[in-house]
PATI-885338 format. One record per residue: residue number from 0; x, y negated, z negated of N, C-alpha, C, O, CB in turn. Coordinates in pm, 1 decimal. Glycine has a CB too. Layout:
// residues N
+-----+----------+----------+----------+----------+----------+----------+----------+----------+----------+----------+----------+----------+----------+----------+----------+
| num |      nc1 |      nc2 |      nc3 |     cac1 |     cac2 |     cac3 |      cc1 |      cc2 |      cc3 |      oc1 |      oc2 |      oc3 |     cbc1 |     cbc2 |     cbc3 |
+-----+----------+----------+----------+----------+----------+----------+----------+----------+----------+----------+----------+----------+----------+----------+----------+
| NUM |        X |        Y |        Z |        X |        Y |        Z |        X |        Y |        Z |        X |        Y |        Z |        X |        Y |        Z |
...
+-----+----------+----------+----------+----------+----------+----------+----------+----------+----------+----------+----------+----------+----------+----------+----------+
// end
This chain:
// residues 110
+-----+----------+----------+----------+----------+----------+----------+----------+----------+----------+----------+----------+----------+----------+----------+----------+
| num |      nc1 |      nc2 |      nc3 |     cac1 |     cac2 |     cac3 |      cc1 |      cc2 |      cc3 |      oc1 |      oc2 |      oc3 |     cbc1 |     cbc2 |     cbc3 |
+-----+----------+----------+----------+----------+----------+----------+----------+----------+----------+----------+----------+----------+----------+----------+----------+
|   0 |   1820.1 |  -5298.4 |  -1236.7 |   1793.1 |  -5180.2 |  -1365.3 |   1890.8 |  -5063.9 |  -1299.3 |   1938.5 |  -5048.0 |  -1187.0 |   1592.2 |  -5113.2 |  -1388.4 |
|   1 |   1896.9 |  -4993.3 |  -1418.6 |   1980.4 |  -4822.6 |  -1317.5 |   1864.2 |  -4737.2 |  -1355.8 |   1831.2 |  -4769.2 |  -1470.0 |   2179.0 |  -4721.9 |  -1396.5 |
|   2 |   1795.1 |  -4651.0 |  -1313.2 |   1711.2 |  -4538.5 |  -1312.0 |   1825.2 |  -4432.6 |  -1378.9 |   1940.3 |  -4394.0 |  -1358.7 |   1646.6 |  -4500.0 |  -1148.8 |
|   3 |   1708.7 |  -4412.1 |  -1475.8 |   1859.2 |  -4251.3 |  -1592.2 |   1760.0 |  -4151.8 |  -1503.2 |   1637.8 |  -4160.2 |  -1491.4 |   1847.4 |  -4202.9 |  -1886.6 |
|   4 |   1888.7 |  -4015.0 |  -1419.6 |   1839.2 |  -3886.7 |  -1412.9 |   1847.9 |  -3779.8 |  -1515.9 |   1940.5 |  -3745.9 |  -1589.6 |   1887.6 |  -3842.2 |  -1316.0 |
|   5 |   1684.2 |  -3720.6 |  -1495.9 |   1636.1 |  -3668.2 |  -1583.6 |   1687.3 |  -3534.3 |  -1647.1 |   1647.6 |  -3451.8 |  -1729.4 |   1532.2 |  -3666.9 |  -1545.9 |
|   6 |   1822.7 |  -3560.6 |  -1546.6 |   1889.5 |  -3379.9 |  -1552.8 |   1888.0 |  -3258.7 |  -1506.6 |   1970.7 |  -3173.9 |  -1540.1 |   1875.1 |  -3324.8 |  -1630.2 |
|   7 |   1744.3 |  -3228.7 |  -1382.2 |   1796.1 |  -3170.7 |  -1254.1 |   1854.9 |  -3168.5 |  -1161.0 |   1925.2 |  -3267.0 |  -1138.5 |   1763.9 |  -3154.9 |  -1212.5 |
|   8 |   1854.4 |  -3055.2 |  -1062.4 |   2013.0 |  -3024.0 |  -1070.4 |   1993.0 |  -3051.2 |   -919.3 |   2083.7 |  -3072.9 |   -839.0 |   2087.8 |  -2852.8 |  -1135.2 |
|   9 |   1771.3 |  -3043.8 |   -875.0 |   1745.3 |  -3051.9 |   -775.4 |   1528.4 |  -3085.8 |   -840.3 |   1466.3 |  -3072.9 |   -945.8 |   1825.2 |  -2902.4 |   -678.5 |
|  10 |   1489.7 |  -3139.3 |   -669.6 |   1405.4 |  -3226.0 |   -706.7 |   1319.5 |  -3042.4 |   -769.9 |   1385.0 |  -2939.2 |   -784.3 |   1332.5 |  -3361.9 |   -560.0 |
|  11 |   1132.0 |  -3058.6 |   -800.8 |   1099.0 |  -2945.7 |   -795.7 |   1082.5 |  -2904.5 |   -733.2 |   1117.0 |  -2786.3 |   -733.1 |   1049.3 |  -2915.4 |   -829.6 |
|  12 |    986.5 |  -2981.5 |   -572.2 |    972.5 |  -2892.7 |   -498.3 |   1067.7 |  -2849.1 |   -396.5 |   1050.6 |  -2780.5 |   -295.7 |    879.2 |  -2915.1 |   -458.6 |
|  13 |   1175.9 |  -2906.5 |   -447.5 |   1288.9 |  -2804.6 |   -325.5 |   1284.0 |  -2609.0 |   -432.9 |   1257.9 |  -2497.6 |   -387.2 |   1558.7 |  -2919.8 |   -330.0 |
|  14 |   1315.7 |  -2644.6 |   -554.5 |   1328.9 |  -2544.9 |   -651.6 |   1121.5 |  -2390.6 |   -567.7 |   1082.6 |  -2275.0 |   -550.6 |   1312.5 |  -2682.7 |   -884.8 |
|  15 |   1089.1 |  -2525.3 |   -557.1 |    962.0 |  -2348.0 |   -427.2 |    960.1 |  -2256.9 |   -361.8 |    970.5 |  -2302.9 |   -248.0 |    892.2 |  -2343.7 |   -323.1 |
|  16 |    952.3 |  -2130.8 |   -353.6 |    959.9 |  -2078.8 |   -265.1 |    822.1 |  -2143.7 |   -181.8 |    742.9 |  -2224.9 |   -229.7 |    979.9 |  -1939.4 |   -298.7 |
|  17 |    818.1 |  -2089.8 |    -57.1 |    679.8 |  -2124.3 |     -7.2 |    637.0 |  -1975.3 |    -14.5 |    732.8 |  -1898.5 |    -23.5 |    666.3 |  -2206.1 |    153.8 |
|  18 |    481.5 |  -1901.9 |    -12.2 |    410.1 |  -1809.1 |     -4.5 |    521.1 |  -1707.0 |    148.2 |    568.7 |  -1593.5 |    147.3 |    231.5 |  -1880.1 |     19.8 |
|  19 |    522.3 |  -1776.9 |    217.3 |    525.6 |  -1702.0 |    330.8 |    661.1 |  -1621.6 |    316.3 |    667.0 |  -1523.1 |    389.9 |    513.7 |  -1792.8 |    460.7 |
|  20 |    810.1 |  -1652.7 |    206.9 |    854.5 |  -1643.2 |    244.9 |    842.2 |  -1493.3 |    176.0 |    944.9 |  -1426.5 |    163.6 |    923.4 |  -1734.0 |    264.2 |
|  21 |    694.3 |  -1433.4 |    124.2 |    674.3 |  -1371.5 |     63.2 |    608.1 |  -1218.8 |    128.7 |    510.7 |  -1254.2 |    195.0 |    620.8 |  -1450.2 |    -12.8 |
|  22 |    621.1 |  -1069.3 |    136.6 |    570.3 |  -1040.9 |    171.4 |    492.7 |   -871.9 |    121.3 |    558.0 |   -775.3 |     81.7 |    626.0 |  -1085.5 |    255.3 |
|  23 |    341.5 |   -876.7 |    138.0 |    321.7 |   -751.1 |     23.4 |    352.2 |   -628.1 |     66.6 |    273.1 |   -607.1 |    158.5 |    180.2 |   -730.8 |    -28.6 |
|  24 |    428.9 |   -524.9 |     51.7 |    367.8 |   -392.8 |     67.6 |    351.9 |   -239.6 |    -34.1 |    402.3 |   -211.4 |   -142.8 |    434.3 |   -362.8 |    173.9 |
|  25 |    245.3 |   -150.0 |     70.7 |    201.4 |   -128.6 |    -44.0 |    322.4 |     26.5 |      7.8 |    375.8 |     20.4 |    118.6 |      1.0 |   -132.6 |    -82.3 |
|  26 |    352.4 |    159.2 |    -90.9 |    426.3 |    243.2 |   -149.4 |    326.1 |    373.3 |   -136.8 |    264.7 |    425.1 |   -230.1 |    471.9 |    191.9 |   -294.5 |
|  27 |    324.9 |    408.5 |    -15.0 |    205.5 |    610.2 |    -85.8 |    337.7 |    691.4 |   -123.3 |    450.6 |    687.3 |    -74.5 |     76.8 |    761.4 |    106.1 |
|  28 |    289.7 |    757.9 |   -215.2 |    374.4 |    892.5 |   -245.3 |    306.9 |   1012.2 |   -220.3 |    184.0 |   1005.3 |   -220.6 |    418.5 |    904.8 |   -387.9 |
|  29 |    364.2 |   1130.9 |   -196.6 |    287.2 |   1249.2 |   -171.6 |    100.2 |   1280.9 |   -207.2 |    -12.0 |   1293.9 |   -158.3 |    373.8 |   1342.5 |   -252.8 |
|  30 |    168.4 |   1279.3 |   -309.9 |     75.9 |   1252.4 |   -429.5 |    -88.3 |   1221.6 |   -377.6 |   -187.1 |   1293.9 |   -390.4 |    141.6 |   1111.4 |   -516.3 |
|  31 |    -74.4 |   1073.6 |   -309.2 |   -205.8 |    978.3 |   -249.2 |   -222.7 |    845.6 |   -303.3 |   -315.9 |    766.8 |   -287.5 |   -347.7 |   1043.3 |   -278.2 |
|  32 |    -97.3 |    833.1 |   -381.4 |    -95.2 |    727.0 |   -504.4 |    -55.5 |    657.8 |   -430.1 |     44.5 |    706.7 |   -377.6 |    -20.0 |    733.5 |   -638.1 |
|  33 |    -90.0 |    521.6 |   -376.2 |    -73.5 |    353.7 |   -351.7 |     13.4 |    329.8 |   -497.8 |    -23.3 |    383.9 |   -602.1 |   -257.4 |    244.9 |   -341.5 |
|  34 |    147.0 |    231.2 |   -489.2 |    134.1 |    135.0 |   -509.9 |    209.3 |    -39.0 |   -454.8 |    287.5 |    -74.2 |   -366.5 |    138.0 |    179.4 |   -606.6 |
|  35 |    124.5 |   -115.7 |   -575.0 |    191.0 |   -296.2 |   -455.7 |    327.5 |   -315.6 |   -476.2 |    402.9 |   -278.6 |   -566.3 |    119.9 |   -491.1 |   -512.8 |
|  36 |    341.4 |   -369.8 |   -392.0 |    505.1 |   -430.9 |   -433.8 |    497.5 |   -616.0 |   -328.2 |    464.0 |   -643.0 |   -212.9 |    684.7 |   -266.7 |   -335.4 |
|  37 |    533.0 |   -675.8 |   -410.8 |    549.2 |   -846.9 |   -322.0 |    721.8 |   -827.2 |   -314.7 |    788.1 |   -757.4 |   -391.3 |    482.6 |  -1043.3 |   -449.3 |
|  38 |    766.2 |   -898.4 |   -215.3 |    927.5 |   -863.3 |   -248.1 |    930.5 |   -962.9 |    -89.5 |    855.6 |   -977.8 |      7.0 |   1004.2 |   -639.7 |   -258.3 |
|  39 |   1104.0 |  -1029.9 |   -147.8 |   1146.1 |  -1124.3 |     41.8 |   1153.7 |  -1036.4 |     86.8 |   1177.4 |   -916.3 |     74.1 |   1287.7 |  -1222.7 |     99.5 |
|  40 |   1104.8 |  -1187.8 |    210.9 |   1060.9 |  -1124.4 |    383.1 |   1246.7 |  -1074.0 |    433.0 |   1274.7 |   -993.6 |    522.0 |    967.7 |  -1315.0 |    535.4 |
|  41 |   1348.9 |  -1151.1 |    343.3 |   1444.4 |  -1173.2 |    400.8 |   1558.9 |  -1072.0 |    214.2 |   1596.1 |  -1141.0 |    119.3 |   1446.7 |  -1382.7 |    463.4 |
|  42 |   1562.9 |  -1046.0 |    215.3 |   1625.4 |   -959.0 |     66.8 |   1587.6 |   -766.5 |    132.6 |   1489.6 |   -714.7 |    186.3 |   1481.4 |  -1022.4 |   -142.5 |
|  43 |   1725.6 |   -714.5 |     89.6 |   1752.0 |   -548.8 |    158.7 |   1595.1 |   -526.7 |     51.9 |   1537.6 |   -601.8 |    -26.9 |   1963.8 |   -419.8 |    100.9 |
|  44 |   1564.2 |   -358.6 |    108.6 |   1417.4 |   -369.4 |     59.1 |   1528.0 |   -207.5 |    -78.5 |   1465.5 |   -119.5 |   -137.5 |   1218.8 |   -313.4 |    237.0 |
|  45 |   1658.1 |   -221.3 |    -84.8 |   1726.0 |   -147.5 |   -176.4 |   1685.6 |   -166.9 |   -419.8 |   1741.5 |   -106.9 |   -511.6 |   1901.4 |   -213.1 |   -106.5 |
|  46 |   1585.7 |   -261.1 |   -423.4 |   1564.5 |   -251.5 |   -517.1 |   1481.1 |   -207.3 |   -466.6 |   1504.8 |   -101.0 |   -409.1 |   1570.6 |   -321.7 |   -596.7 |
|  47 |   1341.3 |   -261.8 |   -459.6 |   1204.6 |   -201.5 |   -392.3 |   1210.0 |      1.9 |   -409.5 |   1182.8 |     84.5 |   -496.7 |   1209.8 |   -265.6 |   -180.7 |
|  48 |   1247.4 |      2.3 |   -307.5 |   1279.6 |    188.3 |   -290.5 |   1362.2 |    299.5 |   -483.8 |   1337.7 |    412.4 |   -526.2 |   1473.7 |    189.4 |   -107.6 |
|  49 |   1456.5 |    184.8 |   -539.3 |   1478.7 |    194.7 |   -639.4 |   1437.9 |    187.0 |   -759.6 |   1485.8 |    236.8 |   -861.5 |   1524.7 |    165.0 |   -632.6 |
|  50 |   1299.7 |     88.7 |   -736.8 |   1186.5 |     89.7 |   -841.6 |   1072.6 |    147.4 |   -789.0 |    966.9 |    177.5 |   -844.6 |   1148.3 |    -45.3 |   -892.2 |
|  51 |   1100.2 |    156.3 |   -700.2 |    953.7 |    335.9 |   -660.3 |   1030.3 |    422.4 |   -732.7 |    984.6 |    479.3 |   -831.8 |    924.9 |    435.2 |   -444.5 |
|  52 |   1108.7 |    433.7 |   -705.4 |   1254.0 |    592.4 |   -786.8 |   1258.8 |    584.6 |   -959.0 |   1263.4 |    663.1 |  -1053.8 |   1497.0 |    543.3 |   -728.9 |
|  53 |   1255.2 |    459.5 |   -938.3 |   1214.9 |    520.4 |  -1144.1 |   1147.7 |    484.7 |  -1177.7 |   1175.5 |    401.8 |  -1264.3 |   1283.1 |    501.6 |  -1275.1 |
|  54 |   1011.9 |    503.6 |  -1151.9 |    929.2 |    433.6 |  -1194.8 |    849.8 |    593.6 |  -1206.5 |    789.3 |    654.8 |  -1294.5 |    880.4 |    293.0 |  -1103.4 |
|  55 |    890.2 |    619.2 |  -1061.1 |    814.4 |    799.5 |  -1036.4 |    922.2 |    931.4 |  -1094.8 |    954.3 |   1039.3 |  -1045.0 |    793.6 |    840.9 |   -819.3 |
|  56 |    949.6 |    878.5 |  -1194.1 |   1123.6 |    962.3 |  -1262.4 |   1199.0 |   1070.9 |  -1087.8 |   1201.4 |   1189.0 |  -1053.3 |   1053.3 |   1158.3 |  -1469.1 |
|  57 |   1216.3 |   1021.5 |  -1066.3 |   1270.6 |   1051.4 |   -882.8 |   1399.8 |   1068.8 |   -883.1 |   1466.4 |   1006.4 |   -965.6 |   1250.3 |    920.7 |   -761.4 |
|  58 |   1450.4 |   1139.7 |   -809.3 |   1609.4 |   1124.2 |   -780.4 |   1586.0 |   1008.4 |   -711.6 |   1472.5 |    983.9 |   -670.6 |   1699.1 |   1245.7 |   -691.8 |
|  59 |   1687.2 |    926.1 |   -691.4 |   1689.0 |    824.1 |   -571.4 |   1692.6 |    942.2 |   -453.4 |   1601.8 |    952.6 |   -371.0 |   1840.9 |    701.0 |   -570.5 |
|  60 |   1816.7 |   1035.4 |   -456.1 |   1871.8 |   1057.0 |   -359.2 |   1829.9 |   1184.1 |   -258.3 |   1893.5 |   1226.4 |   -161.8 |   1984.7 |   1056.6 |   -404.8 |
|  61 |   1651.6 |   1249.7 |   -333.4 |   1525.4 |   1304.4 |   -318.1 |   1448.3 |   1308.0 |   -190.2 |   1413.8 |   1400.0 |   -116.1 |   1455.0 |   1246.3 |   -400.5 |
|  62 |   1425.9 |   1127.8 |   -187.1 |   1359.9 |   1093.0 |   -140.2 |   1378.9 |   1067.1 |    -11.0 |   1492.0 |   1088.9 |     32.3 |   1331.3 |   1032.4 |   -197.2 |
|  63 |   1280.0 |   1017.4 |     78.3 |   1309.2 |    974.0 |    231.7 |   1211.2 |    877.5 |    259.4 |   1107.0 |    942.8 |    253.6 |   1299.5 |   1093.8 |    345.1 |
|  64 |   1190.7 |    797.5 |    277.8 |   1145.5 |    654.7 |    349.7 |   1110.3 |    671.9 |    445.5 |   1171.5 |    734.1 |    532.3 |   1225.8 |    553.9 |    372.6 |
|  65 |    965.3 |    604.6 |    460.0 |    928.7 |    554.7 |    610.0 |    834.9 |    490.1 |    666.2 |    712.4 |    480.5 |    674.8 |    918.5 |    631.3 |    678.3 |
|  66 |    876.2 |    472.5 |    681.4 |    764.6 |    300.9 |    798.8 |    712.9 |    315.4 |    889.2 |    795.2 |    340.0 |    977.3 |    829.4 |    172.2 |    877.8 |
|  67 |    578.6 |    315.1 |    939.1 |    587.2 |    398.1 |   1075.7 |    672.9 |    512.1 |   1138.5 |    703.8 |    484.9 |   1254.5 |    606.0 |    318.5 |   1155.3 |
|  68 |    737.3 |    676.2 |   1078.4 |    747.9 |    709.6 |   1124.9 |    814.8 |    735.8 |   1171.1 |    821.6 |    822.4 |   1258.3 |    715.8 |    699.2 |   1137.7 |
|  69 |    952.6 |    614.4 |   1094.0 |   1083.8 |    579.4 |   1141.2 |   1158.0 |    558.0 |    975.9 |   1096.7 |    510.0 |    880.7 |   1078.6 |    424.4 |   1258.5 |
|  70 |   1292.6 |    603.1 |    972.1 |   1337.9 |    662.1 |    809.5 |   1340.8 |    410.7 |    812.1 |   1310.7 |    316.0 |    884.8 |   1599.2 |    834.9 |    783.0 |
|  71 |   1407.0 |    446.2 |    659.1 |   1420.3 |    324.5 |    599.5 |   1527.5 |    313.8 |    595.4 |   1602.0 |    411.3 |    585.8 |   1370.8 |    298.1 |    492.9 |
|  72 |   1557.6 |    224.8 |    599.8 |   1767.0 |    279.2 |    534.7 |   1754.1 |    128.3 |    430.4 |   1673.3 |     38.3 |    453.3 |   1983.2 |    259.7 |    734.1 |
|  73 |   1851.8 |    128.8 |    317.2 |   1823.2 |     32.1 |    173.9 |   1895.5 |   -135.3 |    266.6 |   1890.5 |   -254.0 |    234.5 |   1959.9 |    112.7 |    -26.1 |
|  74 |   1948.7 |    -72.0 |    371.6 |   2062.8 |   -268.0 |    392.1 |   1885.1 |   -321.5 |    473.8 |   1850.6 |   -438.3 |    491.7 |   2310.7 |   -274.7 |    598.1 |
|  75 |   1814.1 |   -214.9 |    503.9 |   1701.6 |   -286.4 |    568.7 |   1636.1 |   -386.8 |    433.9 |   1606.7 |   -373.0 |    315.1 |   1579.1 |   -159.6 |    639.9 |
|  76 |   1636.1 |   -521.0 |    567.6 |   1470.1 |   -567.0 |    506.3 |   1371.8 |   -619.1 |    607.9 |   1378.6 |   -647.5 |    727.4 |   1474.8 |   -698.3 |    392.5 |
|  77 |   1216.5 |   -622.2 |    455.4 |   1143.9 |   -639.7 |    579.9 |   1127.0 |   -748.4 |    740.2 |   1055.0 |   -748.9 |    840.0 |   1049.3 |   -646.6 |    519.6 |
|  78 |   1235.4 |   -825.2 |    688.0 |   1182.2 |   -914.6 |    840.4 |   1190.0 |   -844.5 |    965.2 |   1098.2 |   -844.5 |   1047.3 |   1275.0 |  -1048.7 |    877.2 |
|  79 |   1405.4 |   -726.7 |    994.2 |   1470.9 |   -730.3 |   1000.2 |   1353.4 |   -556.1 |   1069.7 |   1388.6 |   -514.7 |   1180.2 |   1579.1 |   -795.9 |    902.0 |
|  80 |   1297.5 |   -519.8 |   1037.3 |   1182.9 |   -365.1 |   1020.8 |   1022.0 |   -496.0 |   1065.3 |    901.2 |   -491.8 |   1042.0 |   1177.2 |   -251.7 |    754.9 |
|  81 |   1094.1 |   -573.7 |   1120.9 |    919.9 |   -678.1 |   1106.4 |    747.9 |   -620.3 |   1049.2 |    653.4 |   -594.0 |   1123.6 |    874.2 |   -725.1 |   1292.2 |
|  82 |    750.3 |   -613.0 |    888.9 |    705.4 |   -598.2 |    848.5 |    585.5 |   -695.5 |    791.3 |    606.5 |   -815.8 |    775.4 |    772.7 |   -550.4 |    820.5 |
|  83 |    453.1 |   -632.9 |    760.3 |    360.9 |   -774.8 |    717.4 |    325.4 |   -719.5 |    639.6 |    358.9 |   -607.3 |    601.7 |    249.5 |   -852.3 |    794.1 |
|  84 |    211.8 |   -824.7 |    581.5 |    178.8 |   -789.2 |    486.5 |     18.8 |   -660.3 |    462.4 |    -98.2 |   -658.5 |    500.7 |    180.2 |   -922.6 |    437.3 |
|  85 |    118.8 |   -560.8 |    368.7 |    -27.0 |   -487.1 |    366.9 |     51.6 |   -391.8 |    441.2 |      7.4 |   -277.3 |    432.6 |   -185.3 |   -559.1 |    440.4 |
|  86 |    176.8 |   -408.1 |    526.3 |    198.6 |   -298.9 |    523.4 |    224.7 |   -148.6 |    495.3 |    228.3 |   -159.1 |    372.7 |    212.3 |   -321.3 |    534.4 |
|  87 |    246.7 |     -9.7 |    518.9 |    309.6 |     74.4 |    401.6 |    364.9 |    168.0 |    392.4 |    340.0 |    265.9 |    462.7 |    256.0 |    106.0 |    332.6 |
|  88 |    468.1 |    164.3 |    291.2 |    612.8 |    256.3 |    337.0 |    589.9 |    352.1 |    265.7 |    589.0 |    337.7 |    143.5 |    771.3 |    202.7 |    308.6 |
|  89 |    558.3 |    510.9 |    342.7 |    544.6 |    643.7 |    342.6 |    676.2 |    689.0 |    234.8 |    789.7 |    688.0 |    282.4 |    549.0 |    703.3 |    506.2 |
|  90 |    653.7 |    734.1 |     68.2 |    765.0 |    784.9 |     18.0 |    735.4 |    909.1 |     -3.2 |    643.0 |    936.8 |    -79.7 |    814.0 |    724.3 |    -88.4 |
|  91 |    844.2 |   1054.9 |     92.2 |    866.1 |   1160.8 |     96.3 |    972.1 |   1279.8 |      4.4 |   1075.9 |   1318.1 |     58.3 |    880.7 |   1142.3 |    198.6 |
|  92 |    961.2 |   1294.1 |    -35.1 |   1025.3 |   1423.0 |   -215.9 |   1089.9 |   1512.3 |   -100.5 |   1029.4 |   1606.0 |    -48.4 |    846.0 |   1559.1 |   -365.9 |
|  93 |   1261.3 |   1460.2 |    -54.9 |   1298.0 |   1628.1 |    -36.7 |   1268.4 |   1766.1 |    -92.1 |   1293.0 |   1804.2 |   -206.5 |   1403.7 |   1640.2 |    -54.8 |
|  94 |   1216.9 |   1829.1 |     -2.9 |   1258.7 |   1983.8 |    -87.7 |   1362.7 |   2052.3 |    -20.8 |   1401.5 |   2034.4 |     94.7 |   1132.0 |   2102.4 |    -94.9 |
|  95 |   1406.1 |   2137.0 |   -110.0 |   1545.0 |   2266.8 |    -31.6 |   1458.0 |   2387.0 |    -16.3 |   1377.6 |   2391.3 |   -109.4 |   1714.3 |   2327.6 |   -158.5 |
|  96 |   1443.6 |   2495.5 |     75.2 |   1402.3 |   2587.1 |     38.5 |   1298.2 |   2667.4 |     70.2 |   1298.5 |   2678.0 |    192.9 |   1401.0 |   2565.8 |    -35.6 |
|  97 |   1209.8 |   2729.1 |     23.3 |   1061.7 |   2770.6 |    101.6 |   1111.4 |   2935.2 |    140.7 |   1219.2 |   2990.2 |    118.2 |   1016.4 |   2648.8 |    279.1 |
|  98 |    993.8 |   2985.2 |    204.2 |    929.4 |   3085.9 |    219.3 |    796.9 |   3152.0 |    213.0 |    703.4 |   3122.4 |    138.7 |    974.1 |   3121.3 |    178.4 |
|  99 |    803.9 |   3265.3 |    320.5 |    657.6 |   3339.9 |    361.8 |    616.1 |   3423.6 |    190.9 |    679.7 |   3512.6 |    134.3 |    691.2 |   3492.7 |    531.0 |
| 100 |    485.5 |   3351.5 |    144.7 |    427.2 |   3363.3 |     77.5 |    462.6 |   3599.8 |     26.7 |    474.5 |   3664.8 |    -77.2 |    285.7 |   3273.2 |    149.6 |
| 101 |    463.3 |   3627.4 |    159.2 |    489.0 |   3768.7 |    138.0 |    633.6 |   3842.4 |     85.4 |    667.8 |   3952.2 |     41.7 |    459.7 |   3819.1 |    262.5 |
| 102 |    695.4 |   3712.5 |    117.5 |    828.5 |   3768.4 |     83.9 |    792.6 |   3748.7 |    -70.2 |    800.3 |   3840.0 |   -152.3 |    977.5 |   3684.2 |    151.8 |
| 103 |    750.3 |   3611.3 |   -101.1 |    802.0 |   3631.2 |   -227.5 |    662.8 |   3720.9 |   -341.6 |    600.8 |   3722.6 |   -448.0 |    853.9 |   3457.1 |   -280.8 |
| 104 |    681.4 |   3766.2 |   -243.3 |    510.4 |   3921.2 |   -354.0 |    636.1 |   4014.8 |   -384.4 |    703.1 |   4021.5 |   -487.5 |    312.2 |   4070.0 |   -193.6 |
| 105 |    645.7 |   4069.1 |   -292.1 |    757.7 |   4164.4 |   -251.2 |    921.5 |   4188.6 |   -361.7 |    999.3 |   4282.2 |   -380.3 |    799.8 |   4094.4 |    -92.9 |
| 106 |    911.1 |   4060.2 |   -407.0 |   1011.1 |   4034.0 |   -492.1 |    920.7 |   4064.3 |   -629.4 |    962.9 |   4162.3 |   -690.7 |   1080.8 |   3877.8 |   -470.1 |
| 107 |    827.0 |   4011.8 |   -677.9 |    749.0 |   4037.7 |   -821.0 |    757.6 |   4225.4 |   -868.8 |    719.5 |   4332.5 |   -821.5 |    550.7 |   3979.9 |   -789.8 |
| 108 |    830.0 |   4177.1 |   -986.0 |    790.4 |   4381.2 |   -979.1 |    643.3 |   4441.0 |  -1013.8 |    588.8 |   4347.9 |  -1073.1 |    891.2 |   4478.7 |  -1117.5 |
| 109 |    583.7 |   4511.0 |  -1009.4 |    474.4 |   4574.7 |  -1004.1 |    422.0 |   4621.4 |  -1125.5 |    316.0 |   4684.0 |  -1127.0 |    487.2 |   4664.5 |   -925.2 |
+-----+----------+----------+----------+----------+----------+----------+----------+----------+----------+----------+----------+----------+----------+----------+----------+
// end
């Protein structure tokens, strides 16, 4: 007697991804607040970085991301950067301008 196929394309065991494929990363903002993200080791970090900017309501082009003092590129993967569970990505908002406080005080009317 022939067995009937249940209609599944692959066995349940093959659709499961092992936990080793994921890495838990921490995003540290300039405000000192930490956010946790779980990402796949072989996927580019672009989605993670974009989600962080969306959550914080930052324009993506104004934020620099650093891992161990080196800039993180959007096409980089955690595997390429050698990231492990608990590693920190720092988010630094780029600010143009600046100056001395004395110069600002001189511009104010008395």
